[in-house]
BALOBA-1460 file (C-alpha; in Angstrom, 3 decimals):
// residues 284
<rec num="1" residu="m" x="-0.014" y="0.233" z="-0.246"/>
<rec num="2" residu="a" x="1.694" y="3.270" z="-1.142"/>
<rec num="3" residu="t" x="1.072" y="6.439" z="0.260"/>
<rec num="4" residu="a" x="2.155" y="9.952" z="-0.950"/>
<rec num="5" residu="a" x="5.842" y="10.760" z="-0.736"/>
<rec num="6" residu="p" x="6.800" y="13.504" z="2.092"/>
<rec num="7" residu="d" x="7.020" y="17.302" z="0.774"/>
<rec num="8" residu="f" x="10.749" y="17.201" z="1.524"/>
<rec num="9" residu="l" x="11.685" y="14.250" z="-0.345"/>
<rec num="10" residu="a" x="11.665" y="15.820" z="-3.847"/>
<rec num="11" residu="g" x="14.490" y="18.110" z="-2.684"/>
<rec num="12" residu="a" x="16.429" y="15.807" z="-0.534"/>
<rec num="13" residu="p" x="19.749" y="15.035" z="-1.750"/>
<rec num="14" residu="a" x="20.865" y="11.518" z="-3.025"/>
<rec num="15" residu="l" x="23.755" y="10.644" z="-0.562"/>
<rec num="16" residu="g" x="24.491" y="7.377" z="-2.027"/>
<rec num="17" residu="s" x="26.370" y="4.399" z="-0.106"/>
<rec num="18" residu="g" x="27.758" y="5.016" z="3.466"/>
<rec num="19" residu="l" x="28.598" y="3.589" z="6.788"/>
<rec num="20" residu="g" x="27.191" y="3.970" z="10.257"/>
<rec num="21" residu="y" x="30.227" y="5.732" z="12.211"/>
<rec num="22" residu="r" x="32.027" y="3.940" z="14.709"/>
<rec num="23" residu="p" x="35.290" y="5.286" z="16.337"/>
<rec num="24" residu="p" x="37.268" y="2.066" z="16.171"/>
<rec num="25" residu="f" x="37.696" y="2.552" z="12.428"/>
<rec num="26" residu="r" x="38.070" y="6.183" z="12.136"/>
<rec num="27" residu="a" x="41.908" y="6.088" z="10.729"/>
<rec num="28" residu="d" x="40.708" y="3.408" z="8.117"/>
<rec num="29" residu="l" x="37.764" y="5.394" z="7.096"/>
<rec num="30" residu="f" x="39.681" y="8.559" z="6.596"/>
<rec num="31" residu="a" x="42.468" y="6.509" z="4.466"/>
<rec num="32" residu="n" x="39.588" y="5.590" z="2.275"/>
<rec num="33" residu="r" x="37.384" y="8.694" z="2.192"/>
<rec num="34" residu="a" x="36.649" y="8.237" z="-1.584"/>
<rec num="35" residu="r" x="34.870" y="4.921" z="-0.913"/>
<rec num="36" residu="v" x="32.276" y="6.104" z="1.441"/>
<rec num="37" residu="d" x="29.777" y="8.616" z="0.229"/>
<rec num="38" residu="f" x="28.173" y="9.681" z="3.616"/>
<rec num="39" residu="l" x="28.203" y="8.769" z="7.258"/>
<rec num="40" residu="e" x="25.460" y="8.185" z="9.876"/>
<rec num="41" residu="i" x="26.265" y="9.037" z="13.444"/>
<rec num="42" residu="v" x="24.625" y="8.005" z="16.527"/>
<rec num="43" residu="a" x="23.108" y="11.290" z="18.016"/>
<rec num="44" residu="d" x="23.272" y="10.104" z="21.440"/>
<rec num="45" residu="h" x="26.842" y="9.628" z="21.645"/>
<rec num="46" residu="y" x="27.472" y="13.562" z="21.145"/>
<rec num="47" residu="f" x="25.205" y="14.611" z="23.857"/>
<rec num="48" residu="d" x="27.184" y="16.222" z="26.590"/>
<rec num="49" residu="a" x="30.312" y="15.446" z="24.820"/>
<rec num="50" residu="p" x="33.817" y="16.436" z="25.841"/>
<rec num="51" residu="p" x="35.656" y="19.094" z="23.565"/>
<rec num="52" residu="e" x="37.399" y="16.360" z="21.970"/>
<rec num="53" residu="r" x="34.447" y="14.238" z="21.053"/>
<rec num="54" residu="l" x="32.845" y="17.532" z="19.567"/>
<rec num="55" residu="k" x="36.129" y="18.072" z="17.537"/>
<rec num="56" residu="e" x="35.656" y="14.721" z="15.999"/>
<rec num="57" residu="l" x="32.117" y="15.278" z="15.120"/>
<rec num="58" residu="d" x="33.246" y="18.616" z="13.342"/>
<rec num="59" residu="l" x="36.284" y="16.491" z="11.539"/>
<rec num="60" residu="l" x="33.621" y="14.300" z="10.337"/>
<rec num="61" residu="r" x="31.247" y="16.903" z="9.063"/>
<rec num="62" residu="a" x="34.215" y="18.717" z="7.312"/>
<rec num="63" residu="h" x="35.020" y="15.429" z="5.256"/>
<rec num="64" residu="f" x="31.584" y="13.636" z="4.682"/>
<rec num="65" residu="p" x="27.823" y="14.413" z="4.471"/>
<rec num="66" residu="l" x="26.056" y="13.493" z="7.688"/>
<rec num="67" residu="v" x="22.815" y="12.247" z="8.766"/>
<rec num="68" residu="a" x="22.083" y="11.899" z="12.588"/>
<rec num="69" residu="h" x="20.297" y="8.465" z="14.102"/>
<rec num="70" residu="g" x="18.693" y="8.947" z="17.409"/>
<rec num="71" residu="l" x="18.235" y="6.156" z="19.916"/>
<rec num="72" residu="d" x="16.037" y="7.397" z="22.745"/>
<rec num="73" residu="l" x="13.612" y="9.789" z="21.725"/>
<rec num="74" residu="s" x="10.823" y="7.262" z="22.530"/>
<rec num="75" residu="i" x="8.593" y="8.770" z="19.949"/>
<rec num="76" residu="g" x="6.020" y="6.251" z="20.693"/>
<rec num="77" residu="s" x="5.807" y="7.053" z="24.609"/>
<rec num="78" residu="a" x="2.180" y="7.946" z="25.560"/>
<rec num="79" residu="e" x="3.675" y="10.176" z="28.204"/>
<rec num="80" residu="g" x="5.099" y="12.374" z="25.584"/>
<rec num="81" residu="v" x="8.675" y="13.175" z="24.571"/>
<rec num="82" residu="d" x="11.430" y="13.871" z="27.284"/>
<rec num="83" residu="f" x="12.002" y="17.734" z="26.518"/>
<rec num="84" residu="a" x="15.744" y="17.444" z="28.135"/>
<rec num="85" residu="y" x="16.411" y="14.985" z="25.719"/>
<rec num="86" residu="l" x="14.782" y="16.738" z="22.767"/>
<rec num="87" residu="e" x="16.927" y="19.844" z="23.427"/>
<rec num="88" residu="k" x="19.965" y="17.767" z="23.384"/>
<rec num="89" residu="l" x="19.048" y="16.152" z="20.293"/>
<rec num="90" residu="a" x="18.074" y="19.712" z="18.689"/>
<rec num="91" residu="r" x="21.468" y="21.138" z="19.431"/>
<rec num="92" residu="l" x="23.083" y="18.253" z="17.825"/>
<rec num="93" residu="i" x="21.029" y="18.531" z="14.679"/>
<rec num="94" residu="d" x="21.494" y="22.324" z="14.707"/>
<rec num="95" residu="r" x="25.416" y="21.677" z="14.994"/>
<rec num="96" residu="i" x="25.581" y="19.338" z="11.896"/>
<rec num="97" residu="a" x="22.641" y="20.488" z="9.815"/>
<rec num="98" residu="p" x="21.711" y="16.948" z="8.125"/>
<rec num="99" residu="p" x="19.378" y="16.814" z="5.176"/>
<rec num="100" residu="w" x="17.251" y="14.329" z="7.362"/>
<rec num="101" residu="w" x="17.529" y="12.567" z="10.504"/>
<rec num="102" residu="s" x="15.994" y="9.447" z="11.833"/>
<rec num="103" residu="e" x="14.525" y="7.774" z="15.184"/>
<rec num="104" residu="h" x="13.094" y="4.421" z="15.690"/>
<rec num="105" residu="l" x="9.416" y="3.819" z="15.618"/>
<rec num="106" residu="c" x="9.065" y="2.255" z="19.089"/>
<rec num="107" residu="f" x="9.260" y="3.337" z="22.869"/>
<rec num="108" residu="t" x="12.060" y="3.233" z="25.056"/>
<rec num="109" residu="r" x="10.421" y="4.759" z="28.199"/>
<rec num="110" residu="a" x="7.269" y="4.193" z="30.212"/>
<rec num="111" residu="g" x="5.949" y="5.385" z="33.417"/>
<rec num="112" residu="g" x="8.969" y="7.709" z="33.739"/>
<rec num="113" residu="v" x="11.114" y="4.577" z="33.358"/>
<rec num="114" residu="e" x="14.064" y="4.149" z="31.011"/>
<rec num="115" residu="i" x="13.231" y="0.521" z="29.801"/>
<rec num="116" residu="g" x="16.644" y="0.072" z="28.066"/>
<rec num="117" residu="h" x="15.622" y="-1.553" z="24.592"/>
<rec num="118" residu="l" x="13.600" y="-0.427" z="21.640"/>
<rec num="119" residu="a" x="10.151" y="-1.639" z="22.590"/>
<rec num="120" residu="a" x="7.722" y="-2.270" z="19.734"/>
<rec num="121" residu="l" x="4.355" y="-0.350" z="19.798"/>
<rec num="122" residu="p" x="1.019" y="-1.948" z="19.508"/>
<rec num="123" residu="h" x="-0.456" y="-1.772" z="16.077"/>
<rec num="124" residu="t" x="-3.369" y="0.318" z="17.083"/>
<rec num="125" residu="r" x="-4.955" y="3.731" z="16.158"/>
<rec num="126" residu="e" x="-4.421" y="4.811" z="19.767"/>
<rec num="127" residu="a" x="-0.534" y="4.162" z="19.199"/>
<rec num="128" residu="v" x="-0.902" y="6.213" z="15.652"/>
<rec num="129" residu="d" x="-2.291" y="9.078" z="17.773"/>
<rec num="130" residu="v" x="0.326" y="9.054" z="20.238"/>
<rec num="131" residu="v" x="3.159" y="9.100" z="17.492"/>
<rec num="132" residu="a" x="1.265" y="11.917" z="15.599"/>
<rec num="133" residu="r" x="1.133" y="13.882" z="18.829"/>
<rec num="134" residu="n" x="4.781" y="13.442" z="19.753"/>
<rec num="135" residu="v" x="6.290" y="14.063" z="16.288"/>
<rec num="136" residu="e" x="4.250" y="17.565" z="16.359"/>
<rec num="137" residu="q" x="6.027" y="18.123" z="19.383"/>
<rec num="138" residu="v" x="9.487" y="17.348" z="18.220"/>
<rec num="139" residu="r" x="9.035" y="19.405" z="14.793"/>
<rec num="140" residu="r" x="8.343" y="22.604" z="17.129"/>
<rec num="141" residu="r" x="11.993" y="22.503" z="18.171"/>
<rec num="142" residu="i" x="13.706" y="20.496" z="15.180"/>
<rec num="143" residu="k" x="12.983" y="21.681" z="11.840"/>
<rec num="144" residu="a" x="15.198" y="18.967" z="9.832"/>
<rec num="145" residu="p" x="13.080" y="16.512" z="8.066"/>
<rec num="146" residu="l" x="12.299" y="13.239" z="10.475"/>
<rec num="147" residu="i" x="12.190" y="9.792" z="9.158"/>
<rec num="148" residu="l" x="11.170" y="6.835" z="11.098"/>
<rec num="149" residu="e" x="12.784" y="3.240" z="11.480"/>
<rec num="150" residu="n" x="11.016" y="0.076" z="11.613"/>
<rec num="151" residu="v" x="12.241" y="-2.051" z="14.505"/>
<rec num="152" residu="t" x="12.324" y="-5.843" z="15.280"/>
<rec num="153" residu="t" x="10.040" y="-7.520" z="17.501"/>
<rec num="154" residu="v" x="10.643" y="-10.638" z="19.493"/>
<rec num="155" residu="v" x="6.692" y="-11.137" z="20.379"/>
<rec num="156" residu="r" x="3.782" y="-9.539" z="18.795"/>
<rec num="157" residu="v" x="2.237" y="-7.019" z="20.974"/>
<rec num="158" residu="p" x="-1.341" y="-7.994" z="21.783"/>
<rec num="159" residu="g" x="-4.502" y="-6.145" z="20.735"/>
<rec num="160" residu="a" x="-3.241" y="-5.173" z="17.151"/>
<rec num="161" residu="e" x="-5.697" y="-3.489" z="14.827"/>
<rec num="162" residu="m" x="-3.714" y="-3.756" z="11.800"/>
<rec num="163" residu="d" x="-0.515" y="-5.356" z="10.526"/>
<rec num="164" residu="e" x="2.955" y="-3.932" z="10.630"/>
<rec num="165" residu="p" x="2.741" y="-2.336" z="7.031"/>
<rec num="166" residu="a" x="-0.571" y="-1.062" z="7.433"/>
<rec num="167" residu="f" x="0.527" y="0.599" z="10.775"/>
<rec num="168" residu="l" x="3.508" y="2.076" z="9.363"/>
<rec num="169" residu="t" x="1.778" y="3.454" z="6.646"/>
<rec num="170" residu="e" x="-0.740" y="5.165" z="8.970"/>
<rec num="171" residu="v" x="2.014" y="6.711" z="10.969"/>
<rec num="172" residu="l" x="3.729" y="8.162" z="8.091"/>
<rec num="173" residu="a" x="0.655" y="9.264" z="6.641"/>
<rec num="174" residu="r" x="-0.353" y="11.153" z="9.844"/>
<rec num="175" residu="t" x="2.819" y="12.522" z="10.498"/>
<rec num="176" residu="g" x="4.377" y="13.528" z="7.269"/>
<rec num="177" residu="c" x="7.323" y="11.547" z="8.084"/>
<rec num="178" residu="g" x="9.736" y="9.714" z="5.807"/>
<rec num="179" residu="w" x="10.612" y="6.171" z="6.174"/>
<rec num="180" residu="l" x="14.086" y="4.687" z="7.023"/>
<rec num="181" residu="c" x="13.585" y="1.139" z="5.898"/>
<rec num="182" residu="d" x="16.024" y="-1.405" z="7.979"/>
<rec num="183" residu="v" x="16.088" y="-4.227" z="5.576"/>
<rec num="184" residu="a" x="17.664" y="-6.530" z="8.243"/>
<rec num="185" residu="n" x="14.519" y="-5.973" z="10.589"/>
<rec num="186" residu="l" x="12.041" y="-6.380" z="7.886"/>
<rec num="187" residu="y" x="13.614" y="-9.702" z="7.072"/>
<rec num="188" residu="t" x="14.182" y="-10.539" z="10.768"/>
<rec num="189" residu="n" x="10.471" y="-9.878" z="11.711"/>
<rec num="190" residu="a" x="9.738" y="-12.035" z="8.558"/>
<rec num="191" residu="v" x="11.622" y="-14.977" z="9.771"/>
<rec num="192" residu="n" x="10.605" y="-14.856" z="13.315"/>
<rec num="193" residu="h" x="6.802" y="-14.330" z="12.726"/>
<rec num="194" residu="g" x="6.296" y="-16.585" z="9.758"/>
<rec num="195" residu="v" x="5.451" y="-13.561" z="7.467"/>
<rec num="196" residu="d" x="5.461" y="-14.157" z="3.922"/>
<rec num="197" residu="l" x="7.518" y="-10.992" z="2.423"/>
<rec num="198" residu="d" x="6.496" y="-11.999" z="-1.245"/>
<rec num="199" residu="a" x="2.791" y="-11.710" z="-0.496"/>
<rec num="200" residu="t" x="3.116" y="-8.694" z="1.493"/>
<rec num="201" residu="f" x="6.083" y="-6.652" z="-0.196"/>
<rec num="202" residu="e" x="3.292" y="-4.217" z="-1.920"/>
<rec num="203" residu="h" x="1.743" y="-3.268" z="1.349"/>
<rec num="204" residu="w" x="4.517" y="-1.415" z="2.719"/>
<rec num="205" residu="p" x="4.793" y="2.290" z="1.959"/>
<rec num="206" residu="w" x="7.526" y="2.273" z="-0.339"/>
<rec num="207" residu="d" x="6.935" y="5.739" z="-1.931"/>
<rec num="208" residu="r" x="7.939" y="7.173" z="1.405"/>
<rec num="209" residu="l" x="11.282" y="5.441" z="1.742"/>
<rec num="210" residu="v" x="14.082" y="7.833" z="1.970"/>
<rec num="211" residu="q" x="16.798" y="5.760" z="3.568"/>
<rec num="212" residu="i" x="17.938" y="2.125" z="4.173"/>
<rec num="213" residu="h" x="19.797" y="0.241" z="6.820"/>
<rec num="214" residu="y" x="21.166" y="-3.403" z="6.276"/>
<rec num="215" residu="a" x="23.420" y="-5.441" z="8.552"/>
<rec num="216" residu="g" x="24.288" y="-9.007" z="9.562"/>
<rec num="217" residu="g" x="22.639" y="-10.785" z="12.333"/>
<rec num="218" residu="r" x="22.910" y="-14.333" z="14.290"/>
<rec num="219" residu="w" x="20.685" y="-17.146" z="15.611"/>
<rec num="220" residu="r" x="20.049" y="-17.635" z="19.349"/>
<rec num="221" residu="d" x="18.032" y="-20.111" z="20.843"/>
<rec num="222" residu="g" x="15.916" y="-20.634" z="17.432"/>
<rec num="223" residu="v" x="15.533" y="-16.745" z="17.062"/>
<rec num="224" residu="l" x="17.164" y="-14.591" z="14.708"/>
<rec num="225" residu="i" x="18.568" y="-11.566" z="16.120"/>
<rec num="226" residu="d" x="19.338" y="-8.293" z="14.523"/>
<rec num="227" residu="s" x="22.930" y="-8.236" z="16.481"/>
<rec num="228" residu="h" x="24.705" y="-5.954" z="13.991"/>
<rec num="229" residu="d" x="27.767" y="-8.398" z="14.538"/>
<rec num="230" residu="a" x="28.207" y="-10.050" z="10.962"/>
<rec num="231" residu="a" x="28.253" y="-9.842" z="7.364"/>
<rec num="232" residu="t" x="24.935" y="-9.183" z="5.706"/>
<rec num="233" residu="n" x="23.542" y="-12.537" z="4.455"/>
<rec num="234" residu="d" x="22.366" y="-13.349" z="0.910"/>
<rec num="235" residu="a" x="18.680" y="-13.204" z="1.636"/>
<rec num="236" residu="v" x="18.974" y="-9.724" z="3.225"/>
<rec num="237" residu="w" x="20.964" y="-8.556" z="0.149"/>
<rec num="238" residu="k" x="18.329" y="-10.298" z="-2.177"/>
<rec num="239" residu="l" x="15.675" y="-8.135" z="-0.362"/>
<rec num="240" residu="y" x="17.781" y="-4.969" z="-0.396"/>
<rec num="241" residu="d" x="18.272" y="-5.353" z="-4.310"/>
<rec num="242" residu="r" x="14.462" y="-5.552" z="-4.812"/>
<rec num="243" residu="i" x="13.604" y="-2.564" z="-2.441"/>
<rec num="244" residu="v" x="16.175" y="-0.383" z="-4.351"/>
<rec num="245" residu="a" x="14.489" y="-1.445" z="-7.606"/>
<rec num="246" residu="r" x="11.136" y="-0.353" z="-6.200"/>
<rec num="247" residu="a" x="11.707" y="2.513" z="-3.988"/>
<rec num="248" residu="p" x="12.902" y="6.123" z="-4.507"/>
<rec num="249" residu="v" x="15.919" y="5.682" z="-1.803"/>
<rec num="250" residu="k" x="18.378" y="8.501" z="-1.311"/>
<rec num="251" residu="g" x="21.042" y="6.310" z="0.640"/>
<rec num="252" residu="a" x="21.778" y="3.138" z="2.234"/>
<rec num="253" residu="i" x="23.882" y="2.594" z="5.484"/>
<rec num="254" residu="l" x="25.699" y="-0.347" z="6.598"/>
<rec num="255" residu="e" x="25.446" y="-1.049" z="10.422"/>
<rec num="256" residu="r" x="28.392" y="-2.801" z="12.092"/>
<rec num="257" residu="d" x="28.661" y="-2.560" z="15.854"/>
<rec num="258" residu="e" x="30.359" y="-5.737" z="17.423"/>
<rec num="259" residu="r" x="32.968" y="-8.021" z="16.079"/>
<rec num="260" residu="l" x="34.194" y="-5.721" z="13.403"/>
<rec num="261" residu="p" x="36.084" y="-7.257" z="10.778"/>
<rec num="262" residu="p" x="38.817" y="-5.824" z="8.567"/>
<rec num="263" residu="f" x="37.858" y="-2.584" z="7.251"/>
<rec num="264" residu="a" x="38.118" y="-3.781" z="3.612"/>
<rec num="265" residu="d" x="35.074" y="-6.151" z="4.161"/>
<rec num="266" residu="l" x="32.969" y="-3.157" z="5.366"/>
<rec num="267" residu="l" x="33.902" y="-1.380" z="2.088"/>
<rec num="268" residu="d" x="33.001" y="-4.266" z="0.067"/>
<rec num="269" residu="e" x="29.573" y="-4.279" z="1.445"/>
<rec num="270" residu="v" x="29.142" y="-0.501" z="0.951"/>
<rec num="271" residu="a" x="30.440" y="-1.057" z="-2.743"/>
<rec num="272" residu="r" x="27.709" y="-3.923" z="-3.323"/>
<rec num="273" residu="a" x="25.227" y="-1.549" z="-1.833"/>
<rec num="274" residu="r" x="26.163" y="1.377" z="-4.140"/>
<rec num="275" residu="a" x="26.446" y="-0.931" z="-7.302"/>
<rec num="276" residu="t" x="22.675" y="-1.658" z="-6.872"/>
<rec num="277" residu="l" x="21.984" y="2.231" z="-6.359"/>
<rec num="278" residu="r" x="23.681" y="2.951" z="-9.315"/>
<rec num="279" residu="e" x="22.065" y="0.114" z="-11.291"/>
<rec num="280" residu="h" x="18.698" y="1.370" z="-10.665"/>
<rec num="281" residu="r" x="19.905" y="5.077" z="-11.367"/>
<rec num="282" residu="r" x="19.148" y="6.082" z="-7.430"/>
<rec num="283" residu="w" x="21.927" y="8.705" z="-7.531"/>
<rec num="284" residu="a" x="24.399" y="10.051" z="-9.817"/>
């Protein structure tokens, strides 16, 4: 099910194929600047940062286009957003002036308690209302376009009034946000919950797609985990190729957080993602 693209998408730059920045590979990154088109930084890593950390951020911005990815805004919290957190996020966005920034479509705080993980929202109209209200509050402080990322769910939240594609479509239509499609999350949920992605593929809001995440995961106790600690598998690559062929994506980011391989291996994945973007003329 497609919905109209957000207003900012027509003017958003095509950033190409990039990496989620991690400090351990900074030296290798700068030695291979021409092979990485843009970087995604984790916004929370630069809140209340010491001068040397902010100097690193300015160095990255001087050499690469940057987008920011938030972890703990809790855009789906019924109690609303934490305004102290929002102010830190806004200052970071102001500093780097990204073409867009992203957050997870989830909640990380409930009843004033930080729960420590990305918790899935119930697929209900009430949850859509909550997200729409919170996005409106965020936009009063942050003018840069916001895109929302689909998350993994180990268990289905009871009481759903719609499936995940319909829920996401409704959220994006109500908020005017774009979509950060995490292909690994899409695949992981399909595997763990027995969803036929071929049958449901056209139900997703592809016309709102702005950015892609892709990554590798691992199995634990019979459950596929989006662990960001392995190379992207063939099934995720196949889904990535299909999505790029279908949707007006502006950029793709490889996420790798643990068990970092030789940097050349990351560059190979970035190059593979770029080749598909070029094949389908998603950037020049």
